[in-house]
PAMINU-211969 format. One record per residue: residue number from 0; z, x, y of N, C-alpha, C in turn; residue in one letter. Coordinates in pm, 1 decimal, padded with zeros to 6 digits. Each point is the difference from the previous one (the first is absolute). Example, Ala and Ser with C-alpha at 12.3 -4.5 7.8 and 13.67 -1.06 7.14 Angstrom:
<nodes>
[0; [00780.0; 01319.0; -00569.0]; [00000.0; -00089.0; 00119.0]; [00000.0; 00090.0; 00120.0]; A] [1; [-00072.0; -00035.0; 00105.0]; [00006.0; 00082.0; 00119.0]; [00073.0; -00077.0; 00109.0]; S] 
</nodes>
This chain:
<nodes>
[0; [03779.1; -10220.0; -11879.8]; [00074.0; -00085.9; 00104.5]; [00143.0; 00011.0; 00010.7]; M] [1; [00056.5; -00016.6; -00153.1]; [00136.1; -00066.9; -00018.5]; [00076.3; 00178.7; -00001.4]; K] [2; [-00056.4; 00096.2; -00004.6]; [00043.4; 00156.5; 00001.5]; [00035.2; 00005.3; 00103.1]; T] [3; [-00091.2; -00043.4; 00121.9]; [00016.4; 00049.0; 00165.7]; [00092.0; -00066.0; 00057.1]; G] [4; [00053.8; -00123.0; -00063.9]; [00092.3; -00047.7; 00081.2]; [00128.6; 00047.2; -00072.7]; L] [5; [00037.6; 00019.6; -00132.2]; [00121.8; 00107.4; -00053.3]; [-00011.1; 00093.4; 00070.2]; I] [6; [-00120.5; 00095.0; 00025.9]; [00007.2; 00096.3; 00079.0]; [00088.2; -00005.1; 00158.6]; V] [7; [-00049.9; -00097.1; 00048.6]; [00036.6; -00045.1; 00135.2]; [00148.5; -00062.8; 00027.4]; L] [8; [00019.0; -00053.2; -00110.2]; [00169.5; -00048.0; -00035.8]; [00091.7; 00156.9; -00000.3]; G] [9; [-00066.0; 00050.8; -00070.2]; [00094.8; 00101.0; -00027.3]; [-00012.2; 00124.1; 00127.7]; L] [10; [-00059.3; 00016.6; 00078.7]; [-00031.9; 00059.9; 00111.0]; [00072.9; -00057.9; 00129.7]; V] [11; [-00015.8; -00114.2; -00020.0]; [00116.2; -00104.3; 00114.3]; [00128.6; 00038.6; -00028.2]; L] [12; [00026.1; -00012.3; -00170.3]; [00110.3; 00005.3; -00004.8]; [00103.9; 00154.0; -00007.3]; T] [13; [-00109.5; 00060.1; -00032.6]; [00065.1; 00156.9; 00042.0]; [-00033.9; 00042.5; 00160.0]; I] [14; [-00082.0; -00012.3; 00051.1]; [-00012.7; 00045.1; 00119.2]; [00040.0; -00107.4; 00116.2]; G] [15; [00029.1; -00086.0; -00036.8]; [00056.8; -00137.9; 00114.9]; [-00129.4; -00039.7; 00040.2]; G] [16; [-00005.8; -00092.1; 00059.0]; [-00110.2; -00076.8; 00114.3]; [-00058.2; 00111.3; 00115.5]; P] [17; [-00146.0; -00031.8; -00020.8]; [-00043.3; 00079.7; 00085.2]; [-00070.5; -00057.8; 00122.6]; V] [18; [00097.6; 00020.4; 00129.1]; [-00021.4; -00102.2; 00109.9]; [00032.8; 00082.0; 00125.3]; A] [19; [-00038.6; -00016.6; 00096.5]; [00055.9; 00063.8; 00092.8]; [00149.2; -00089.9; 00097.8]; L] [20; [00091.2; 00073.5; 00030.5]; [00120.0; -00050.3; 00012.3]; [-00020.7; -00099.1; 00129.1]; P] [21; [00074.0; -00095.5; -00008.7]; [-00027.2; -00102.8; 00123.5]; [00043.5; 00062.7; 00169.9]; L] [22; [00114.6; 00093.8; -00050.6]; [00008.5; 00084.2; 00152.8]; [-00112.1; 00048.9; 00057.4]; K] [23; [-00082.2; 00063.7; -00073.3]; [-00086.5; 00084.2; 00063.6]; [-00133.6; -00090.9; 00051.2]; S] [24; [00011.4; -00119.8; -00038.4]; [-00109.9; -00114.0; 00057.9]; [00053.2; -00045.3; 00112.3]; L] [25; [00153.6; -00035.6; -00010.1]; [00044.6; -00068.7; 00111.5]; [-00024.7; 00065.7; 00144.6]; A] [26; [00003.7; 00143.9; -00042.0]; [-00022.4; 00097.4; 00130.7]; [-00121.5; -00036.3; 00100.1]; Q] [27; [-00103.7; -00046.8; -00059.3]; [-00122.2; 00001.5; 00069.3]; [00027.4; -00118.3; 00090.4]; D] [28; [00057.9; -00122.0; -00080.3]; [-00013.2; -00108.3; 00083.1]; [00165.3; -00075.2; 00095.3]; S] [29; [00085.4; 00101.2; 00017.2]; [00137.5; -00035.4; 00060.0]; [-00020.9; 00005.5; 00154.8]; S] [30; [00051.5; -00092.9; 00022.0]; [-00016.2; -00047.4; 00135.6]; [00042.5; 00095.3; 00136.5]; P] [31; [00102.5; 00104.3; -00052.4]; [00049.9; 00113.3; 00052.3]; [-00119.3; 00111.2; 00047.5]; G] [32; [-00065.0; 00006.1; -00093.1]; [-00078.7; 00093.3; 00010.8]; [-00126.5; -00013.9; 00114.4]; T] [33; [-00028.9; 00123.7; 00052.5]; [-00094.2; -00024.6; 00037.0]; [-00116.2; 00137.4; -00011.0]; T] [34; [-00116.2; -00032.9; -00008.4]; [-00117.4; 00073.8; -00021.5]; [-00007.9; 00132.7; 00114.6]; K] [35; [00000.8; 00084.1; -00032.6]; [-00044.5; 00139.4; 00095.9]; [-00132.2; -00010.6; 00011.4]; R] [36; [-00058.7; 00030.3; 00106.5]; [-00154.0; 00009.8; 00008.5]; [-00038.1; 00162.7; -00013.2]; K] [37; [-00109.7; -00012.3; -00082.9]; [-00013.9; 00136.4; -00033.3]; [-00094.6; 00073.2; 00070.3]; V] [38; [00013.6; 00122.5; 00048.9]; [-00084.6; 00076.5; 00111.9]; [-00109.6; 00063.4; -00074.6]; R] [39; [00035.9; 00068.6; -00091.2]; [-00108.9; 00084.0; -00071.6]; [-00013.5; -00029.5; -00153.9]; S] [40; [-00075.2; -00030.8; -00091.9]; [00026.4; 00005.2; -00112.6]; [-00101.9; 00087.9; -00057.7]; K] [41; [00017.0; 00053.9; -00141.2]; [-00063.1; 00090.7; -00093.9]; [-00012.7; -00092.0; -00111.2]; V] [42; [-00122.2; 00001.8; -00030.3]; [-00040.9; -00068.9; -00131.5]; [00031.9; 00107.3; -00155.0]; A] [43; [00036.2; -00078.5; -00067.9]; [00038.4; 00113.2; -00102.8]; [-00124.7; 00019.0; -00119.7]; P] [44; [00020.1; 00132.3; -00029.3]; [-00144.5; 00023.8; -00081.8]; [00045.8; -00034.1; -00137.4]; D] [45; [-00145.6; -00038.7; -00047.9]; [00022.7; -00079.8; -00129.7]; [00013.5; 00101.3; -00127.2]; Y] [46; [00122.0; 00002.3; -00050.7]; [00033.5; 00113.2; -00105.2]; [-00131.5; 00039.7; -00064.3]; P] [47; [-00057.5; 00116.4; -00055.5]; [-00149.6; -00019.1; -00112.2]; [00050.1; -00078.7; -00107.7]; P] [48; [00123.9; 00057.9; -00075.7]; [00022.7; -00042.7; -00140.6]; [00005.0; -00201.5; 00005.7]; L] [49; [00077.2; -00024.0; 00121.3]; [-00002.4; -00148.5; -00018.0]; [-00197.1; -00057.3; 00005.2]; A] [50; [-00057.8; 00088.1; 00075.8]; [-00110.0; -00050.2; 00044.6]; [-00096.4; -00012.0; -00142.2]; K] [51; [00036.1; 00117.3; -00083.7]; [-00040.4; 00039.1; -00114.0]; [00042.9; -00123.0; -00094.1]; Q] [52; [00102.2; -00029.6; -00009.5]; [00038.4; -00121.4; -00111.1]; [-00016.7; -00109.3; 00075.6]; M] [53; [-00051.1; -00036.4; 00093.0]; [-00045.4; -00109.7; 00056.6]; [00148.3; -00071.8; 00041.2]; N] [54; [00099.4; 00031.8; 00028.3]; [00117.1; -00040.9; 00048.6]; [00015.1; -00051.8; 00151.8]; I] [55; [-00021.3; -00145.6; -00005.2]; [00032.1; -00045.6; 00147.3]; [00134.8; -00082.8; 00018.3]; K] [56; [00025.4; -00046.9; 00146.0]; [00140.5; -00071.1; -00021.5]; [00035.9; 00055.6; 00160.4]; G] [57; [00144.6; -00091.4; 00005.5]; [00064.5; 00035.5; 00120.4]; [00134.9; 00080.1; 00004.9]; R] [58; [00037.4; 00068.8; 00062.7]; [00118.0; 00089.6; 00017.1]; [00079.8; -00043.9; 00123.1]; V] [59; [00134.5; -00036.4; -00024.3]; [00074.4; -00034.0; 00124.1]; [00135.7; 00087.8; -00017.4]; K] [60; [-00005.4; 00042.8; 00099.9]; [00122.4; 00119.5; 00101.8]; [00096.7; -00024.5; 00096.0]; I] [61; [00092.3; 00010.1; 00002.3]; [00094.2; -00050.5; 00079.9]; [00022.3; 00136.4; 00104.4]; E] [62; [00008.1; 00001.0; 00089.6]; [-00008.6; 00118.6; 00091.3]; [00110.9; -00038.6; 00117.7]; A] [63; [00064.3; 00113.0; 00002.0]; [00090.2; 00013.1; 00127.7]; [-00076.2; 00052.8; 00094.2]; T] [64; [-00007.2; -00051.8; 00144.5]; [-00088.5; 00020.0; 00106.1]; [00118.2; 00032.1; 00104.0]; I] [65; [00016.9; 00136.8; 00054.8]; [00093.3; 00056.3; 00101.3]; [-00048.3; -00083.0; 00112.3]; A] [66; [00102.7; 00046.1; 00129.9]; [-00027.5; -00098.7; 00113.7]; [-00149.2; 00069.2; 00103.3]; A] [67; [-00022.2; 00140.3; -00055.1]; [-00123.6; 00035.9; 00091.1]; [-00113.3; -00035.1; -00083.3]; D] [68; [-00008.1; -00064.3; -00117.7]; [-00106.9; -00045.8; -00083.6]; [-00073.1; 00087.9; -00120.3]; G] [69; [00095.8; 00101.3; -00025.8]; [-00056.5; 00052.7; -00144.1]; [00091.5; -00046.7; -00086.9]; H] [70; [-00094.4; 00046.5; -00137.1]; [00092.7; -00060.5; -00125.1]; [00101.7; 00076.4; -00056.8]; V] [71; [00102.1; -00057.8; 00037.5]; [00090.8; 00105.8; -00060.6]; [00044.5; 00008.0; -00156.1]; V] [72; [-00022.7; -00101.5; -00097.8]; [00036.7; -00013.1; -00157.2]; [-00098.1; -00112.9; -00037.0]; T] [73; [-00031.1; -00000.4; -00098.0]; [-00069.8; -00097.5; -00082.0]; [00058.1; -00025.8; -00111.9]; T] [74; [-00029.6; -00098.7; -00048.9]; [00060.2; -00040.0; -00154.9]; [-00101.3; -00105.5; -00050.4]; K] [75; [-00052.6; 00041.0; -00139.0]; [-00096.8; -00095.6; -00093.3]; [00056.6; -00119.4; -00024.6]; V] [76; [-00067.4; -00097.1; 00030.0]; [00051.9; -00182.4; -00021.5]; [-00099.3; -00014.3; -00118.7]; V] [77; [-00134.9; 00040.1; -00035.6]; [-00046.6; -00026.0; -00111.2]; [-00147.5; 00093.8; 00029.2]; G] [78; [-00073.4; -00031.7; -00121.1]; [-00116.0; 00051.7; -00010.0]; [-00048.8; 00068.1; -00102.4]; G] [79; [-00108.6; 00058.4; -00042.7]; [-00030.6; 00074.6; -00120.9]; [00054.2; 00149.0; 00026.8]; S] [80; [00034.9; 00076.6; -00097.9]; [00058.2; 00140.0; 00054.0]; [-00105.5; 00085.9; 00044.1]; P] [81; [-00146.0; -00033.9; -00067.1]; [-00092.3; 00107.6; 00047.4]; [-00055.8; -00053.7; 00157.7]; L] [82; [00051.4; -00072.9; 00048.6]; [-00034.7; -00050.3; 00160.7]; [00117.1; 00014.7; 00086.4]; L] [83; [00129.4; -00001.4; -00075.2]; [00070.3; 00015.8; 00133.8]; [00026.4; 00135.9; 00058.0]; V] [84; [-00001.5; 00141.0; -00048.6]; [00019.7; 00097.4; 00096.2]; [-00123.1; 00025.5; 00071.6]; N] [85; [-00134.4; -00079.8; -00011.7]; [-00065.6; 00001.4; 00138.7]; [00009.3; -00097.5; 00096.4]; A] [86; [00045.3; -00065.2; -00012.9]; [00061.2; -00140.3; 00039.2]; [00138.7; 00095.1; 00100.7]; A] [87; [00105.9; 00031.5; -00053.1]; [00058.3; 00069.6; 00096.9]; [-00010.4; 00129.4; 00087.4]; M] [88; [-00098.7; 00063.6; -00047.1]; [-00039.4; 00103.3; 00081.4]; [-00084.5; -00045.5; 00115.0]; D] [89; [-00080.1; -00100.5; -00032.9]; [-00053.6; -00045.2; 00132.5]; [00072.1; -00075.0; 00094.5]; A] [90; [00098.5; -00081.5; -00063.3]; [00125.8; -00053.0; 00112.3]; [00085.0; 00082.6; 00061.6]; L] [91; [00031.5; 00124.6; -00056.4]; [00101.9; 00092.8; 00076.6]; [-00106.0; 00054.7; 00106.6]; K] [92; [-00131.4; -00019.9; 00017.6]; [-00065.9; 00060.5; 00108.9]; [-00008.3; -00145.5; 00105.1]; K] [93; [-00021.5; -00097.8; -00005.5]; [00040.9; -00119.2; 00061.0]; [00084.6; 00021.0; 00157.1]; W] [94; [-00046.3; -00044.3; 00077.2]; [00095.6; 00001.3; 00096.4]; [00016.4; -00126.0; 00060.5]; R] [95; [00096.8; -00029.2; 00064.2]; [00017.2; -00173.8; 00036.3]; [00068.5; 00020.6; 00151.0]; F] [96; [00020.1; -00148.5; 00056.8]; [00036.7; 00011.6; 00143.2]; [00113.1; -00000.8; 00010.7]; E] [97; [00070.5; 00100.5; 00080.3]; [00149.3; -00000.9; 00042.9]; [00063.0; -00143.7; 00016.3]; P] [98; [00137.0; 00063.7; -00039.2]; [00060.6; -00157.9; 00005.8]; [00161.6; 00060.7; 00020.2]; A] [99; [00093.2; -00083.4; 00016.6]; [00135.9; 00006.2; 00061.8]; [00074.0; 00109.2; -00099.9]; P] [100; [-00054.3; -00028.5; -00133.6]; [00116.1; 00044.5; -00105.1]; [-00103.4; 00005.3; -00144.3]; K] [101; [00008.3; 00063.1; -00116.5]; [-00041.4; -00008.2; -00140.6]; [-00022.4; -00138.9; -00032.5]; D] [102; [-00111.7; -00005.2; -00082.5]; [-00051.2; -00104.4; -00058.1]; [-00030.8; 00010.4; -00127.0]; T] [103; [00019.4; -00107.4; -00074.2]; [-00055.6; 00032.1; -00153.1]; [-00135.4; -00105.3; -00007.5]; D] [104; [-00085.5; 00042.2; -00051.2]; [-00132.5; -00071.2; 00015.3]; [-00068.7; -00014.5; -00203.3]; E] [105; [-00040.7; -00087.6; -00039.4]; [-00070.8; -00007.9; -00108.0]; [-00131.5; 00018.8; 00010.9]; V] [106; [-00089.0; 00111.7; -00038.0]; [-00141.0; -00009.4; -00003.4]; [-00049.9; 00029.5; -00113.2]; I] [107; [-00140.4; -00073.5; 00012.3]; [-00080.7; -00003.0; -00148.2]; [-00126.8; 00025.7; 00035.1]; E] [108; [-00042.1; 00076.8; -00131.2]; [-00103.8; 00073.2; 00010.2]; [-00118.9; -00066.5; -00124.7]; F] [109; [-00115.3; -00024.2; 00032.7]; [-00066.8; 00003.4; -00133.8]; [-00105.9; 00098.5; -00018.8]; E] [110; [-00018.9; -00033.2; -00119.0]; [-00067.8; 00110.8; -00043.0]; [-00143.1; -00075.0; -00106.4]; F] [111; [-00107.2; -00019.1; 00058.7]; [-00103.4; -00065.7; -00083.0]; [-00123.8; 00036.6; 00010.4]; N] [112; [-00004.8; 00150.5; 00008.2]; [-00134.6; 00044.8; 00018.5]; [-00063.3; -00011.9; -00149.7]; E] 
</nodes>
């Protein structure tokens, strides 16, 4: 038990705290942000290695949506590295309702098979 605490202390000292930056969390709930309606979704494929290793969890991706509704850019906000690529590949195939200008959205995928 004591060894585990020492190791945890060393990891936090060397690597810094393991937490999501507040900036990324604020984007979900900022009052000026309007959610674009999704026209079509593509579900991510559960990566075979992640399934074999019984890895479950959520992946958050920030996406820039063009005025015409297609995904222009993506940026990972959080999630398991084994699940991130599947979520990003699926999100790039999504289509949103048109809008007057490009918007940024934070999309969350849940892997729990």
